[in-house]
matplotlib code that plots the C-alpha trace (Angstrom):
import matplotlib.pyplot as plt

x = [8.3, 6.7, 7.5, 6.7, 9.1, 11.9, 11.3, 9.1, 5.6, 2.1, 1.8, 4.4, 2.3, 0.2, 3.4, 2.6, -0.9, 0.4, 2.8, -0.3, -2.0, 0.8, 2.4, 2.4, 4.6, 3.5, 5.2, 5.8, 7.6, 9.6, 10.8, 11.6, 13.8, 15.3, 16.3, 17.3, 19.6, 22.7, 22.1, 21.2, 24.8, 26.5, 24.7, 25.7, 29.5, 29.0, 27.5, 29.9, 32.4, 29.6, 29.1, 32.8, 33.0, 30.2, 32.1, 30.8, 33.5, 34.3, 34.1, 30.5, 28.9, 30.5, 29.0, 25.7, 25.1, 26.6, 23.1, 21.3, 19.1, 16.8, 13.7, 10.7, 8.3, 9.4, 9.6, 5.6, 4.9, 6.7, 4.8, 1.6, -1.3, -4.4, -7.4, -9.8, -9.5, -11.3, -13.7, -12.6, -15.0, -13.7, -10.1, -11.1, -13.2, -10.0, -7.7, -9.1, -11.1, -11.9, -9.4, -6.5, -7.9, -8.3, -4.3, -3.2, -4.5, -3.1, 0.8, -0.1, -0.2, 2.9, 5.1, 3.7, 6.6, 8.7, 5.9, 5.5, 9.1, 9.4, 6.2, 8.2, 11.5, 9.9, 6.6, 4.6, 1.4, 2.1, -1.0, 0.0, 3.0, 0.9, -1.3, 1.6, 3.0, -0.6, -0.8, 2.2, 2.9, 0.2, 2.5, 5.2, 3.9, 4.2, 7.5, 7.8, 10.1, 12.0, 15.5, 15.9, 19.3, 17.7, 14.5, 16.2, 18.9, 16.0, 14.0, 17.6, 18.1, 14.8, 14.4, 11.2, 12.3, 15.8, 17.0, 15.3, 16.5, 20.0, 19.3, 18.2, 20.6, 23.4, 21.5, 21.0, 24.3, 25.7, 23.4, 24.7, 28.3, 27.8, 26.7, 23.0, 22.1, 23.4, 22.6, 20.4, 18.2, 17.7, 14.0, 10.9, 8.7, 9.3, 9.6, 12.3, 10.6, 11.9, 11.1, 8.1, 7.1, 8.8, 11.0, 12.8, 17.0, 16.8, 14.3, 16.2, 19.3, 17.5, 15.4, 16.0, 17.2, 19.4, 16.6, 17.9, 21.8, 22.8, 25.1, 22.7, 19.7, 17.5, 14.2, 13.7, 14.0, 10.8, 11.3, 12.3, 10.5, 11.7, 14.3, 11.4, 8.7, 11.0, 12.3, 8.7, 8.0, 11.3, 10.4, 6.9, 8.4, 10.6, 8.1, 6.4, 4.0, 2.2, 1.8, -1.4, -3.6, -5.8, -5.6, -9.2, -12.5, -15.7, -18.3, -21.5, -22.2, -25.0, -27.5, -26.3, -22.9, -20.6, -19.4, -16.1, -14.7, -14.0, -10.8, -7.4, -6.1, -8.4, -7.7, -9.4, -9.3, -11.8, -13.5, -14.1, -15.5, -17.8, -18.7, -19.6, -21.7, -19.3, -19.9, -18.7, -21.0, -21.9, -23.2, -19.8, -17.4, -14.1, -11.7, -8.6, -5.9, -4.9, -5.9, -8.0, -9.9, -12.9, -12.6, -15.1, -13.5, -16.6, -18.6, -20.9, -23.1, -20.7, -19.2, -17.3, -14.6, -12.1, -8.4, -5.2, -1.8, -1.1, -3.0, -0.5, 2.2, 0.9, 0.8, 4.4, 4.8, 2.3, 1.2, -2.4, -5.6, -7.3, -3.9, -3.9, -7.2, -6.4, -3.6, -5.6, -8.6, -7.0, -4.7, -8.6, -9.8, -6.6, -7.1, -10.5, -12.8, -15.6, -16.4, -17.7, -21.2, -22.4, -22.3, -20.5, -22.6, -22.0, -24.7, -27.7, -27.1, -23.8, -23.0, -21.8, -18.8, -20.7, -22.6, -19.3, -18.4, -21.9, -21.1, -17.9, -19.1, -21.7, -20.0, -17.7, -20.4, -21.6, -18.4, -16.3, -13.0, -12.2, -10.5, -11.5, -13.8, -12.2, -14.6, -12.4, -14.0, -11.1, -10.4, -11.3, -14.8, -15.7, -14.9, -16.8, -19.9, -19.3, -19.6, -22.5, -24.6, -23.7, -24.8, -28.1, -28.5, -28.0, -25.7, -23.1, -21.6, -19.4, -21.1, -21.6, -24.6, -27.3, -29.7, -27.1, -26.6, -30.7, -30.6, -27.8, -28.9, -32.1, -30.1, -27.5, -28.7]
y = [-2.8, -5.6, -8.8, -12.0, -13.6, -12.1, -13.2, -10.4, -10.7, -9.8, -7.4, -5.2, -4.0, -2.4, -0.1, 3.3, 3.2, 2.5, 5.0, 7.4, 5.9, 6.3, 9.2, 9.8, 7.5, 6.6, 7.3, 3.3, 3.1, 6.2, 4.1, 1.1, 2.8, 4.8, 1.5, -0.3, 2.5, 1.6, -1.8, -0.6, 1.3, -1.8, -3.6, -0.8, -1.6, -5.0, -5.2, -2.9, -6.2, -8.1, -5.7, -5.1, -8.7, -8.6, -6.1, -2.6, -0.1, 1.3, 5.0, 3.4, 2.2, 5.0, 7.4, 5.8, 5.1, 8.9, 10.0, 6.6, 5.8, 3.4, 4.6, 4.2, 4.7, 1.7, -0.4, 0.5, -0.2, -3.4, -4.5, -3.2, -5.4, -4.6, -3.8, -4.9, -5.8, -3.3, -4.9, -5.4, -2.6, -0.1, -1.0, 0.1, 2.4, 4.2, 2.5, 4.0, 7.1, 9.5, 12.0, 8.6, 8.5, 12.3, 12.7, 9.6, 10.8, 14.1, 12.4, 10.5, 13.7, 15.0, 12.1, 11.2, 10.7, 8.9, 6.6, 5.8, 5.2, 3.0, 1.0, 0.2, -0.2, -2.8, -4.3, -3.1, -1.3, 2.7, 2.7, -0.2, 1.5, 4.6, 2.7, 0.8, 4.7, 5.9, 2.9, 2.8, 6.7, 8.4, 9.6, 10.4, 12.9, 10.0, 8.4, 7.6, 10.2, 7.5, 6.7, 3.5, 3.0, 3.7, 1.9, -1.6, -1.0, -1.1, -4.0, -6.3, -5.0, -5.2, -9.3, -10.3, -9.4, -9.6, -11.8, -9.4, -6.8, -7.6, -8.6, -5.5, -3.3, -4.9, -4.0, -0.9, 0.0, -1.4, 0.9, 3.8, 2.6, 2.5, 6.0, 5.8, 8.0, 9.6, 8.5, 11.2, 11.3, 7.3, 7.9, 6.0, 3.6, 1.7, -1.6, -0.4, 0.2, 2.9, 5.6, 6.4, 2.5, 1.5, -1.0, -3.0, -3.1, -6.4, -5.7, -2.5, -4.2, -6.6, -4.6, -0.7, 1.1, 3.9, 5.0, 9.0, 7.4, 10.0, 6.8, 6.5, 4.8, 7.3, 6.4, 9.2, 11.9, 14.2, 16.2, 13.1, 9.9, 8.2, 5.9, 4.3, 4.0, 2.6, 0.0, -1.0, -1.8, -4.1, -5.8, -6.6, -7.2, -9.9, -11.6, -12.1, -9.0, -9.3, -6.1, -5.4, -7.9, -6.9, -8.4, -9.6, -9.1, -8.9, -11.3, -13.2, -16.6, -18.7, -19.5, -23.2, -22.1, -24.6, -22.4, -25.3, -24.1, -20.3, -20.2, -18.3, -22.7, -23.7, -22.6, -22.8, -21.7, -19.1, -21.4, -23.8, -21.0, -20.3, -23.7, -24.1, -20.0, -18.0, -14.9, -11.0, -8.4, -7.3, -11.2, -11.7, -14.4, -14.3, -12.5, -15.0, -14.2, -17.6, -19.4, -17.8, -18.3, -17.2, -15.1, -13.8, -11.3, -10.8, -14.3, -14.7, -12.0, -9.5, -8.8, -11.4, -12.1, -14.2, -13.3, -14.0, -13.9, -10.6, -10.6, -13.1, -10.9, -8.1, -10.0, -10.7, -7.2, -7.3, -10.6, -10.0, -10.3, -6.6, -5.2, -6.7, -5.8, -2.5, -1.9, -3.6, -1.2, 1.7, 1.1, 0.5, 3.7, 5.9, 4.3, 5.7, 2.8, 2.3, 1.1, -2.6, -3.1, -5.0, -3.3, -5.0, -6.6, -4.1, -4.5, -2.7, 1.1, 1.0, 3.7, 3.4, 5.5, 8.4, 8.6, 8.8, 11.7, 13.4, 13.5, 14.8, 17.5, 18.4, 18.5, 21.0, 22.9, 23.0, 24.2, 21.3, 21.9, 18.1, 19.3, 17.7, 14.6, 11.8, 9.3, 8.1, 7.7, 8.8, 10.0, 13.7, 13.1, 10.6, 13.6, 15.7, 13.3, 13.5, 17.3, 17.7, 15.4, 17.0, 20.4, 18.8, 17.5, 13.7, 11.7, 11.4, 8.0, 9.1, 6.5, 7.9, 5.7, 6.1, 7.3, 10.0, 11.3, 11.4, 13.5, 15.5, 16.3, 17.8, 20.1, 21.0, 22.7]
z = [-1.2, 1.0, -0.5, 1.0, -1.3, 0.3, 3.5, 4.8, 6.9, 5.4, 8.6, 7.5, 4.7, 7.6, 8.3, 6.6, 8.2, 11.7, 11.4, 10.6, 13.5, 16.0, 16.4, 20.3, 22.4, 25.8, 28.9, 29.2, 26.0, 27.0, 30.0, 27.9, 25.7, 27.9, 29.9, 26.5, 25.2, 26.9, 25.5, 22.2, 22.2, 23.1, 20.4, 17.9, 18.4, 18.6, 14.9, 13.6, 13.5, 12.0, 9.5, 8.3, 8.2, 5.4, 3.5, 5.0, 5.4, 9.1, 7.3, 6.3, 9.2, 11.6, 9.1, 8.9, 12.5, 13.2, 15.8, 15.6, 18.6, 19.6, 18.0, 20.5, 17.5, 15.8, 18.7, 19.5, 15.7, 15.5, 18.5, 17.6, 16.6, 14.4, 16.5, 13.5, 10.0, 7.5, 5.2, 1.4, 0.6, 2.8, 1.6, -1.7, -1.0, 0.1, -2.1, -5.0, -3.6, -6.4, -5.0, -5.5, -9.0, -10.5, -8.6, -10.4, -14.2, -13.0, -12.5, -15.9, -17.4, -15.7, -16.1, -19.5, -21.7, -19.2, -18.0, -22.0, -22.4, -19.0, -20.5, -23.7, -22.0, -19.5, -20.9, -18.0, -18.6, -17.1, -15.3, -13.1, -12.2, -11.2, -9.0, -7.0, -6.8, -5.6, -3.2, -1.7, -1.2, -2.3, -5.2, -3.3, -0.6, 2.0, 1.4, 5.5, 8.1, 9.8, 9.3, 7.5, 9.2, 12.9, 11.8, 10.8, 14.1, 15.9, 14.8, 14.8, 18.0, 19.5, 18.8, 17.4, 13.8, 14.7, 11.3, 9.0, 10.5, 10.8, 7.0, 5.5, 7.5, 5.9, 2.4, 3.6, 4.6, 1.2, -0.6, 1.5, 0.3, -3.0, -3.2, -3.9, -1.0, 2.1, 5.4, 6.6, 3.2, 3.1, 5.1, 4.6, 7.1, 10.4, 8.5, 6.5, 3.4, 1.4, -1.4, -3.5, -3.9, -1.0, -1.5, 1.4, 1.2, -0.2, -3.0, -3.6, -4.2, -6.3, -8.7, -8.2, -11.8, -12.3, -14.8, -15.3, -15.7, -12.8, -11.4, -8.7, -8.1, -6.3, -5.3, -3.1, -5.0, -5.0, -8.2, -10.2, -9.7, -12.2, -10.8, -8.9, -11.1, -13.8, -10.8, -9.6, -13.5, -13.6, -10.6, -12.3, -15.0, -13.8, -12.1, -15.2, -16.3, -19.6, -21.2, -22.1, -20.1, -17.4, -14.0, -14.3, -15.5, -13.4, -14.2, -13.6, -12.5, -13.4, -11.0, -10.4, -9.9, -8.0, -5.5, -4.8, -8.0, -6.8, -5.5, -6.7, -6.7, -9.3, -13.0, -15.7, -19.6, -20.6, -22.7, -19.6, -17.7, -20.5, -20.3, -17.0, -18.0, -16.4, -18.4, -18.2, -16.8, -20.2, -21.0, -23.2, -23.1, -20.8, -22.9, -24.0, -21.4, -20.5, -17.8, -14.7, -11.0, -10.4, -7.1, -4.6, -2.4, -0.4, -0.8, -3.4, -1.8, -3.7, -7.2, -8.8, -10.9, -13.1, -12.4, -14.9, -14.3, -13.8, -10.4, -9.0, -10.5, -8.4, -5.5, -5.5, -4.7, -1.3, -1.1, -0.3, -2.5, -1.6, -2.5, -5.7, -6.3, -5.3, -7.5, -10.4, -10.2, -9.4, -13.1, -14.6, -13.1, -13.9, -17.4, -17.5, -16.4, -14.4, -11.0, -10.2, -11.8, -8.3, -5.0, -2.4, 0.5, 3.1, 5.3, 7.1, 7.4, 6.0, 3.9, 0.3, -1.4, -2.6, -0.1, 2.6, 0.6, 0.6, 4.9, 4.5, 2.0, 4.4, 7.0, 5.5, 4.2, 7.9, 9.5, 10.0, 8.3, 6.7, 3.6, 0.5, 0.7, 0.0, 1.4, 4.3, 7.3, 9.6, 13.1, 11.9, 10.2, 13.2, 15.6, 13.1, 12.9, 17.1, 17.1, 15.0, 17.2, 20.1, 18.5, 17.6, 21.4, 20.5, 22.6, 20.2, 18.8, 16.0, 13.5, 10.0, 8.9, 6.5, 10.2, 10.4, 6.4, 6.3, 9.6, 8.2, 4.5, 6.7, 8.7, 6.6, 3.1]

ax = plt.figure().add_subplot(projection="3d")
ax.plot(x, y, z, "-o")
ax.set_aspect("equal")
plt.show()
């Protein structure tokens, strides 16, 4: 779980994305790690005394660090900066893709009894818990493949995130000592996030639940995600989730709306927004869910929303507006809701989600195996676009836009 409230930087929210993009380590990275390896060994020996002073037993420490090395992949990912920022609509296309909605509904059917019980016990809507699960690990498919002790020890040693790494490492050792998980099964992301819903160790210690009553808070269990789902519900509940209330509603703004009021810092009652001419997209008054803020994630040209308390509760899980929107909207879609009424200002030539899916469908039909269309124009799709452009005798640019789609429709039947 990536929590600003627990002292974690927002950049860590990109950890799983970076991990997926950086599966190779350069020769330079390998050399740097080799030069640092002896220093890391000395650090492990010296940190042992720190751990023992903080209640970790020698047996736990030695067992947890057996085979642990300085991890070159973690070093690289920690130092990596995002090369570009995604537009909100591209992020939401991925986060709330038809495939993710479909899988969420399937998970709802599979775990309906457990999710209903969790909803009743913690007072958090089951679809929102599912949405967090879907975004954090694709419903358990991508929980991370790095040993957490190795990842956190590398962060603690490497220096840039030393304080965070040391704090989280001590908590991870205490989790192992308690018996919740063995060191070799404590896997997660490069930044220390673990399990189905990606808890960092301090958050795990504060909010993780033993829902199934087996004496262990097992948020990693592939066969039974109930501990992880209950832990997520417990977290949202602790920060004030109100069951049955939306994260927000899409609205229409009046022609002379004062855009100075479109700020998450400006809160007003639904009645006051109604006085100012704000209506739902159906033309009705905004439902009474307490004070809300007008939110324009893409500016005045994009969809407008009034967001309520639950929007800010989601942000305690990950302090990013786009993440809160994604969780809220994915939860709504799993529940059976539709897409937003107003289109995003994608710009000339940009593809809508349905068109991205069509590109992938047609490329599959043309013999480029992209798997099930998901609307994500990633490396595999870009490579296929370039390949078919070459087959057409064009200079390849890998760009899937309106011009490319028009030509693709003509050439692929």
